[in-house]
Structures are given as structure tokens and as C-alpha cells.
DSSP file (Angstrom, degrees, kcal/mol; ACC not computed):
  #  RESIDUE AA STRUCTURE BP1 BP2  ACC     N-H-->O    O-->H-N    N-H-->O    O-->H-N    TCO  KAPPA ALPHA  PHI   PSI    X-CA   Y-CA   Z-CA
    1    1 A X     >        0   0    0      0, 0.0     4,-2.0     0, 0.0     3,-0.3   0.000 360.0 360.0 360.0 -26.8   -4.1   11.4   21.6
    2    2 A X  H  >  +     0   0    0      1,-0.2     4,-1.7     2,-0.2     0, 0.0   0.826 360.0  61.0 -64.4 -28.7   -5.2    7.8   21.8
    3    3 A X  H  > S+     0   0    0      2,-0.2     4,-0.6     1,-0.2    -1,-0.2   0.904 105.1  48.0 -61.0 -40.7   -5.5    8.0   17.9
    4    4 A X  H >4 S+     0   0    0     -3,-0.3     3,-1.3     1,-0.2     4,-0.4   0.941 110.3  50.1 -65.4 -48.2   -1.8    8.7   17.8
    5    5 A X  H >< S+     0   0    0     -4,-2.0     3,-1.0     1,-0.3     4,-0.4   0.820 102.2  64.1 -60.5 -30.3   -0.9    5.9   20.1
    6    6 A X  H 3< S+     0   0    0     -4,-1.7    -1,-0.3     1,-0.2     4,-0.2   0.741 107.5  40.2 -67.5 -23.2   -3.0    3.5   18.1
    7    7 A X  T <X S+     0   0    0     -3,-1.3     4,-2.9    -4,-0.6    -1,-0.2   0.308  81.8 103.6-109.8   9.2   -0.8    3.9   15.0
    8    8 A X  H <> S+     0   0    0     -3,-1.0     4,-2.7    -4,-0.4     5,-0.2   0.936  84.5  46.0 -57.8 -48.7    2.7    3.9   16.6
    9    9 A X  H  > S+     0   0    0     -4,-0.4     4,-2.2     1,-0.2    -1,-0.2   0.908 114.7  48.0 -62.0 -41.7    3.5    0.3   15.7
   10   10 A X  H  > S+     0   0    0     -4,-0.2     4,-2.4     2,-0.2    -1,-0.2   0.901 112.0  50.5 -64.2 -41.4    2.3    0.9   12.1
   11   11 A X  H  X S+     0   0    0     -4,-2.9     4,-2.7     2,-0.2    -2,-0.2   0.924 110.8  48.5 -62.1 -46.3    4.3    4.1   11.9
   12   12 A X  H  X S+     0   0    0     -4,-2.7     4,-2.2    -5,-0.2    -2,-0.2   0.899 112.2  49.0 -62.7 -41.3    7.5    2.4   13.1
   13   13 A X  H  X S+     0   0    0     -4,-2.2     4,-2.2    -5,-0.2    -2,-0.2   0.922 113.4  45.9 -65.0 -44.5    7.1   -0.4   10.6
   14   14 A X  H  X S+     0   0    0     -4,-2.4     4,-2.5     2,-0.2    -2,-0.2   0.905 111.8  51.7 -66.6 -41.2    6.5    1.9    7.7
   15   15 A X  H  X S+     0   0    0     -4,-2.7     4,-2.2     2,-0.2    -1,-0.2   0.911 110.5  48.9 -61.7 -42.3    9.4    4.1    8.7
   16   16 A X  H  X S+     0   0    0     -4,-2.2     4,-2.5     2,-0.2    -1,-0.2   0.911 110.3  51.4 -62.7 -42.7   11.7    1.1    8.9
   17   17 A X  H  X S+     0   0    0     -4,-2.2     4,-1.8     1,-0.2    -2,-0.2   0.917 111.6  46.8 -60.2 -44.7   10.5    0.0    5.4
   18   18 A X  H  <>S+     0   0    0     -4,-2.5     5,-2.7     2,-0.2     6,-1.0   0.848 110.9  52.2 -68.6 -34.4   11.2    3.4    4.0
   19   19 A X  H ><5S+     0   0    0     -4,-2.2     3,-1.3     4,-0.2    -2,-0.2   0.927 109.3  48.9 -66.7 -44.4   14.7    3.5    5.6
   20   20 A X  H 3<5S+     0   0    0     -4,-2.5    -2,-0.2     1,-0.3    -1,-0.2   0.868 110.0  52.7 -61.4 -36.4   15.6    0.1    4.1
   21   21 A X  T 3<5S-     0   0    0     -4,-1.8    -1,-0.3    -5,-0.2    -2,-0.2   0.518 115.7-118.1 -77.3  -5.3   14.4    1.3    0.7
   22   22 A X  T < 5S+     0   0    0     -3,-1.3    -3,-0.2    -4,-0.3    -2,-0.1   0.696  83.2 116.9  77.1  19.1   16.6    4.4    1.0
   23   23 A X  S   <S+     0   0    0     -5,-2.7    19,-2.9     1,-0.2     2,-0.3   0.735  76.4  26.0 -92.9 -24.5   13.7    6.8    1.0
   24   24 A X  E     -A   41   0A   0     -6,-1.0    17,-0.3    17,-0.2    -2,-0.2  -0.968  59.7-177.9-134.8 155.8   14.2    8.3    4.4
   25   25 A X  E     +     0   0A   0     15,-3.1    -1,-0.1     1,-0.4     2,-0.1   0.279  58.5   8.9-113.9-117.7   17.2    8.6    6.7
   26   26 A X  E     -     0   0A   0     13,-0.1    14,-2.9    -7,-0.0     2,-0.5  -0.357  56.5-155.8 -72.2 146.9   17.2   10.0   10.2
   27   27 A X  E     -A   39   0A   0     12,-0.2     2,-0.5    -3,-0.1    12,-0.2  -0.994  10.4-169.5-122.2 124.2   14.0   10.9   12.1
   28   28 A X  E     -A   38   0A   0     10,-3.3    10,-3.3    -2,-0.5     2,-0.5  -0.961   6.3-157.0-118.6 128.5   14.3   13.5   14.8
   29   29 A X  E     -A   37   0A   0     -2,-0.5     8,-0.2     8,-0.2     3,-0.1  -0.900   7.9-150.7-104.4 126.7   11.5   14.2   17.3
   30   30 A X        -     0   0    0      6,-3.2     5,-0.1    -2,-0.5     8,-0.0  -0.245  45.6 -65.5 -78.4 178.9   11.3   17.5   19.0
   31   31 A X    >>> -     0   0    0      1,-0.1     4,-1.9     4,-0.1     3,-0.8  -0.243  48.0-110.4 -63.4 157.5    9.8   17.8   22.5
   32   32 A X  T 345S+     0   0    0      1,-0.3    -1,-0.1     2,-0.2    -2,-0.1   0.861 118.7  58.9 -57.8 -37.0    6.1   17.1   22.8
   33   33 A X  T 345S+     0   0    0      1,-0.2    -1,-0.3     2,-0.1    -2,-0.0   0.828 108.6  44.6 -64.7 -30.6    5.4   20.8   23.5
   34   34 A X  T <45S-     0   0    0     -3,-0.8    -1,-0.2     2,-0.1    -2,-0.2   0.801  90.7-155.8 -80.8 -30.3    7.0   21.7   20.1
   35   35 A X  T  <5 +     0   0    0     -4,-1.9     2,-0.4     1,-0.2    -3,-0.1   0.875  41.7 141.2  58.9  39.9    5.1   19.0   18.3
   36   36 A X      < -     0   0    0     -5,-0.6    -6,-3.2    26,-0.1     2,-0.4  -0.933  34.1-170.8-122.3 138.3    7.7   18.9   15.6
   37   37 A X  E     -A   29   0A   0     -2,-0.4     2,-0.5    -8,-0.2    -8,-0.2  -0.990   8.1-157.9-124.1 133.4    9.2   15.9   13.7
   38   38 A X  E     -A   28   0A   0    -10,-3.3   -10,-3.3    -2,-0.4     2,-0.5  -0.960  12.0-174.0-112.1 123.3   12.2   16.3   11.3
   39   39 A X  E     -A   27   0A   0     -2,-0.5     2,-0.6   -12,-0.2   -12,-0.2  -0.967  21.6-139.4-123.0 119.4   12.5   13.5    8.7
   40   40 A X  E     -     0   0A   0    -14,-2.9   -15,-3.1    -2,-0.5     2,-0.4  -0.672  33.5-174.8 -74.6 117.5   15.5   13.3    6.4
   41   41 A X  E     -A   24   0A   0     -2,-0.6     2,-0.5   -17,-0.3   -17,-0.2  -0.934  16.6-153.5-124.3 140.0   13.8   12.3    3.1
   42   42 A X        +     0   0    0    -19,-2.9     2,-0.3    -2,-0.4     3,-0.1  -0.941  29.4 140.5-116.0 131.1   15.4   11.4   -0.3
   43   43 A X        -     0   0    0     -2,-0.5    -2,-0.0     1,-0.1     6,-0.0  -0.978  54.9-123.4-163.0 154.6   13.7   11.9   -3.6
   44   44 A X  S    S+     0   0    0     -2,-0.3     2,-0.3     2,-0.0    -1,-0.1   0.771  99.9  24.6 -71.9 -25.7   14.5   13.0   -7.2
   45   45 A X  S  > S-     0   0    0      1,-0.1     4,-2.2    -3,-0.1     5,-0.2  -0.901  81.9-112.8-134.8 163.5   11.8   15.7   -6.9
   46   46 A X  H  > S+     0   0    0     -2,-0.3     4,-2.4     1,-0.2     5,-0.2   0.886 119.1  53.7 -60.4 -39.6   10.1   17.7   -4.2
   47   47 A X  H  > S+     0   0    0      2,-0.2     4,-2.5     1,-0.2    -1,-0.2   0.889 107.4  49.8 -64.4 -40.4    6.9   15.9   -5.0
   48   48 A X  H  > S+     0   0    0      2,-0.2     4,-1.8     1,-0.2    -1,-0.2   0.919 112.1  47.4 -65.4 -43.7    8.5   12.5   -4.6
   49   49 A X  H  X S+     0   0    0     -4,-2.2     4,-1.9     2,-0.2    -2,-0.2   0.911 112.9  49.2 -63.5 -42.3   10.0   13.4   -1.2
   50   50 A X  H  X S+     0   0    0     -4,-2.4     4,-2.6     1,-0.2    -2,-0.2   0.908 108.5  53.0 -64.1 -42.3    6.6   14.8   -0.1
   51   51 A X  H  X S+     0   0    0     -4,-2.5     4,-1.0     1,-0.2    -1,-0.2   0.864 106.1  54.6 -61.8 -36.0    4.8   11.7   -1.2
   52   52 A X  H >< S+     0   0    0     -4,-1.8     3,-0.7     2,-0.2     4,-0.3   0.941 110.5  44.8 -62.1 -47.3    7.2    9.6    0.9
   53   53 A X  H >< S+     0   0    0     -4,-1.9     3,-1.7     1,-0.2    -2,-0.2   0.912 110.2  55.0 -63.5 -42.0    6.5   11.6    4.0
   54   54 A X  H 3< S+     0   0    0     -4,-2.6    -1,-0.2     1,-0.3    -2,-0.2   0.693  95.4  68.5 -66.2 -17.7    2.7   11.5    3.3
   55   55 A X  T << S+     0   0    0     -4,-1.0     2,-0.3    -3,-0.7    -1,-0.3   0.610  78.3  98.4 -77.4 -10.3    2.9    7.7    3.1
   56   56 A X  S X  S-     0   0    0     -3,-1.7     3,-1.8    -4,-0.3     4,-0.3  -0.608  81.1-128.6 -77.0 136.6    3.7    7.5    6.9
   57   57 A X  G >  S+     0   0    0     -2,-0.3     3,-0.9     1,-0.3    -1,-0.1   0.826 106.2  53.2 -55.6 -36.0    0.5    6.8    8.9
   58   58 A X  G >  S+     0   0    0      1,-0.2     3,-2.0     2,-0.1     4,-0.3   0.558  82.0  91.6 -79.2  -6.1    1.0    9.7   11.3
   59   59 A X  G X   +     0   0    0     -3,-1.8     3,-1.3     1,-0.3    -1,-0.2   0.732  68.7  75.9 -61.1 -21.1    1.3   12.2    8.4
   60   60 A X  G <  S+     0   0    0     -3,-0.9    -1,-0.3    -4,-0.3    -2,-0.1   0.745  99.8  43.5 -63.2 -20.6   -2.5   12.8    8.6
   61   61 A X  G <  S+     0   0    0     -3,-2.0     2,-0.3    -4,-0.1    -1,-0.3   0.445  98.2  97.7-100.7  -1.7   -1.8   14.9   11.7
   62   62 A X    <   -     0   0    0     -3,-1.3     2,-0.9    -4,-0.3   -26,-0.1  -0.631  63.9-145.2 -96.0 146.1    1.2   16.8   10.4
   63   63 A X        -     0   0    0     -2,-0.3     2,-0.2     2,-0.0    -3,-0.1  -0.895  37.9-144.8 -98.5  96.3    1.4   20.2    8.8
   64   64 A X        +     0   0    0     -2,-0.9     2,-0.4    -5,-0.2   -14,-0.0  -0.453  25.2 178.7 -79.0 132.4    4.2   19.3    6.4
   65   65 A X        -     0   0    0     -2,-0.2     2,-0.4     2,-0.0    -2,-0.0  -0.976  14.7-154.9-131.0 115.4    6.8   21.8    5.5
   66   66 A X        -     0   0    0     -2,-0.4     2,-0.6     2,-0.0   -20,-0.0  -0.788   7.4-166.8 -99.9 132.1    9.5   20.6    3.1
   67   67 A X        -     0   0    0     -2,-0.4     2,-0.1   -21,-0.0    -2,-0.0  -0.897  14.1-151.2-116.4  98.9   13.0   22.1    3.0
   68   68 A X        -     0   0    0     -2,-0.6     2,-0.4     1,-0.0   -22,-0.0  -0.454  10.9-155.8 -70.2 141.8   14.9   21.1   -0.1
   69   69 A X        -     0   0    0     -2,-0.1     2,-0.3     0, 0.0    -1,-0.0  -0.921   4.0-142.4-117.7 144.6   18.7   20.9    0.3
   70   70 A X        -     0   0    0     -2,-0.4     2,-0.1     1,-0.0     3,-0.1  -0.797  26.8-107.6-102.5 147.9   21.3   21.2   -2.4
   71   71 A X        -     0   0    0     -2,-0.3    -1,-0.0     1,-0.1     0, 0.0  -0.418  47.0 -94.7 -67.4 148.5   24.5   19.2   -2.5
   72   72 A X        -     0   0    0      1,-0.1    -1,-0.1    -2,-0.1     3,-0.1  -0.305  45.6-105.5 -63.4 150.4   27.5   21.3   -1.7
   73   73 A X        -     0   0    0      1,-0.1     2,-0.2    -3,-0.1    -1,-0.1  -0.205  40.9 -88.0 -70.5 166.3   29.4   22.7   -4.7
   74   74 A X    >   -     0   0    0      1,-0.1     3,-2.3     2,-0.1    -1,-0.1  -0.505  54.3 -91.6 -73.8 143.6   32.7   21.2   -5.9
   75   75 A X  T 3  S+     0   0    0      1,-0.3    -1,-0.1    -2,-0.2     3,-0.1  -0.317 113.9  17.8 -55.6 133.0   35.8   22.7   -4.3
   76   76 A X  T 3  S+     0   0    0      1,-0.3    -1,-0.3    -3,-0.1     2,-0.1   0.323  92.9 132.6  87.0  -7.7   37.1   25.7   -6.3
   77   77 A X    <   -     0   0    0     -3,-2.3    -1,-0.3     1,-0.1    -4,-0.1  -0.443  57.6-136.2 -75.2 152.3   33.8   26.1   -8.2
   78   78 A X              0   0    0      1,-0.2    -1,-0.1    -2,-0.1    -3,-0.0   0.598 360.0 360.0 -84.5 -12.7   32.4   29.6   -8.5
   79   79 A X              0   0    0     -5,-0.1    -1,-0.2     0, 0.0    -6,-0.1   0.394 360.0 360.0-128.2 360.0   28.8   28.7   -7.7
């Protein structure tokens, strides 16, 4: 756990940099017992979004699972 604490400042700085660049939005931390982090990530492709998450220092400890979201359809559209 000391390894994690050692990179907190670096993680916060990188997350701030990515937020300013518009590559990530909100970051939600679940309880420690769940050990889950949810990061709103923006990218043109799944690979780009994944690379953004992997650029965070703490990503070395994460089992990354990406959930792509689609924009809502236009009102009145059939699909």
C-alpha cells in the first residue's frame, strides 16, 4: 500500500493535466473495500480513451474495463 501512497501527488497532477486538456472529466472513487475507480474519459476511439487512462500513474495497479457510451439519439429519430 505504501507504493500507492508514494504516487498520490503524481496521480493528482496527471489527472489535473488530463482534465485541463479535456481528456478526462469526473473521477469517482468507490469504497476501499470495493477497490474501484470510475473515470469519465473522452476519446475519438476506444484505444485513445484507454491510452488516456493508462497514462495515469496508478493505472499499473488497475484491471481496466472500458465502457463506451453513445450519445443519445435525436428526438423523433427511429434509432
